[in-house]
C-alpha positions in Angstrom: 83.9 148.0 86.4 80.9 148.8 84.2 81.4 152.6 84.2 85.1 152.2 83.3 84.1 150.3 80.2 81.3 152.7 79.4 83.8 155.6 79.5 85.9 153.7 76.9 82.9 153.1 74.7 81.8 156.7 75.0 85.1 158.0 73.7 84.9 155.8 70.7 81.4 154.5 70.6 82.1 152.1 67.8 84.8 149.8 68.9 83.0 147.1 66.9 82.8 148.9 63.6 83.9 152.5 63.5 87.4 152.2 62.0 90.2 154.1 63.7 88.4 154.2 67.0 88.8 150.5 67.3 92.6 150.9 67.8 92.1 153.2 70.8 89.8 150.8 72.7 90.3 147.5 74.4 89.5 144.6 72.1 86.6 142.3 72.7 89.2 139.6 73.6 90.9 142.0 76.1 87.5 142.9 77.7 86.5 139.2 78.0 89.8 138.4 79.8 88.9 140.6 82.8 87.1 138.6 85.4 83.5 139.8 86.2 81.0 139.0 88.9 77.3 139.3 89.3 78.0 142.7 91.0 79.8 143.8 87.8 76.7 142.8 85.8 74.4 144.7 88.2 76.7 147.8 88.1 76.8 147.6 84.3 73.0 147.5 84.0 72.6 150.5 86.3 75.5 152.4 84.5 73.9 151.7 81.1 70.6 153.2 82.3 72.4 156.3 83.5 74.4 156.5 80.3 71.3 156.2 78.1 69.7 159.0 80.1 72.8 161.3 80.0 74.0 160.5 76.5 71.1 159.2 74.3 72.8 160.4 71.1 75.7 158.1 71.8 73.4 155.1 71.5 72.5 153.4 68.3 69.8 151.3 70.0 67.7 153.4 72.3 64.5 151.3 72.4 64.3 148.1 74.4 63.4 146.2 71.3 66.3 147.6 69.3 68.7 147.0 72.2 67.7 143.4 72.8 67.8 142.6 69.0 71.3 144.2 68.8 72.4 142.1 71.8 71.2 138.9 70.2 72.9 139.8 67.0 76.2 140.7 68.8 76.1 137.4 70.7 75.5 135.5 67.5 78.3 137.4 65.7 80.9 136.9 68.4 79.8 133.5 69.6 83.0 131.8 68.5 85.2 134.3 70.5 83.0 134.2 73.6 83.6 130.7 74.8 81.6 129.5 77.8 79.1 132.0 79.1 80.2 133.9 82.2 79.5 137.3 83.8 82.1 139.0 81.6 80.2 137.8 78.5 77.0 139.2 79.8 78.6 142.5 80.8 80.3 142.8 77.4 77.1 141.9 75.6 75.1 144.5 77.5 77.6 147.2 76.6 78.0 146.2 73.0 74.3 146.1 72.3 73.9 149.9 72.7 75.8 150.5 69.4 75.9 147.1 67.6 74.0 147.1 64.3 
């Protein structure tokens, strides 16, 4: 599941704020509707590491500090849409943090 979403993000890295690309990608609401498990979170973490190594220029936040700050900002920004925490929220936050400013 993680790599499927990464492929979507790679084709339009800015689903959150890069204009036209937003229309081509699933919305945050759509992504949060898909069920996720702890295995999806683990897969996403591993896929993110591989993606960063293979495509560092696609990432806005390449240091751990930048990435974690961006994840915190993304969670704060989308808090009202996220509802109760679940694995899907974690997976989506992990993916969003690589490009969120």
